C-alpha positions in Angstrom: 100.2 105.4 144.0 97.7 102.7 143.1 98.3 100.7 139.9 95.7 100.9 137.2 94.2 97.5 136.1 95.2 96.3 132.7 92.6 97.1 130.1 91.7 95.2 126.9 93.8 97.0 124.3 91.3 96.1 121.6 88.6 98.2 123.3 88.4 102.0 123.1 89.8 104.0 125.9 87.7 107.1 127.0 84.9 108.9 125.2 84.9 108.6 121.4 84.0 111.2 118.8 84.0 111.1 115.0 86.7 113.0 113.3 85.7 114.4 109.9 87.6 113.2 106.9 90.2 115.9 106.1 92.0 114.2 103.2 91.0 114.9 99.6 90.0 111.9 97.5 92.8 109.9 95.9 92.4 111.4 92.5 93.2 114.8 94.0 96.2 113.5 96.0 97.9 112.2 92.9 96.6 114.3 90.0 97.2 113.0 86.5 100.0 114.8 84.8 100.2 115.5 81.1 102.2 112.7 79.6 103.8 111.9 76.3 104.2 108.3 75.2 107.7 107.4 74.1 109.5 104.3 72.8 112.6 103.7 74.8 115.2 100.9 74.7 116.3 100.0 78.3 118.7 97.2 79.3 117.3 94.1 80.9 119.1 94.6 84.2 117.4 98.1 84.7 113.9 96.7 83.9 114.5 93.8 86.3 115.6 96.2 89.0 112.5 98.4 88.6 110.2 95.4 88.5 111.7 94.0 91.6 111.6 97.3 93.5 108.1 98.2 92.4 106.8 94.8 93.4 108.3 95.2 96.9 106.4 98.4 97.5 103.2 97.4 95.6 103.7 99.8 92.7 103.7 99.4 89.0 107.3 99.5 87.6 106.6 101.9 84.8 105.1 104.4 87.2 108.2 104.0 89.4 110.4 104.7 86.4 108.4 107.8 85.6 108.7 109.0 89.2 112.5 108.5 89.2 112.8 110.4 85.9 110.6 113.2 87.2 112.6 113.5 90.5 115.9 113.4 88.6 114.8 116.1 86.2 113.4 118.3 89.0 116.6 118.0 91.1 118.8 118.9 88.1 116.8 121.8 86.7 118.7 125.1 86.7 118.9 128.1 84.5 120.9 128.0 81.3 122.5 125.1 79.4 124.9 122.7 81.2 128.5 122.4 80.1 129.8 119.1 78.6 133.3 118.0 79.4 134.2 119.2 75.9 133.3 122.7 77.0 130.3 123.0 74.6 126.9 123.8 76.1 124.6 120.8 76.3 121.3 121.7 74.6 119.7 118.3 74.7 120.5 117.7 71.0 123.4 115.7 69.6 
């Protein structure tokens, strides 16, 4: 078998053809969700953590916090109230 000569990897290999853009625009990939503004007291260590992590992935820390809350709430959704260790149902109110 004859070896193929090395080609310049920066050059196209074979015949090229244009592929149509199949992705929706960014605003449709991440649609805006209805949001409610809240005031929340959070400890300094938690804010520092989210700022650090968000900076590493090029994201805003508040958005990262919203995503974490959304994922947490979605993964813990179920039917009916949860039970506290006291045996009373947890309704979200104190």
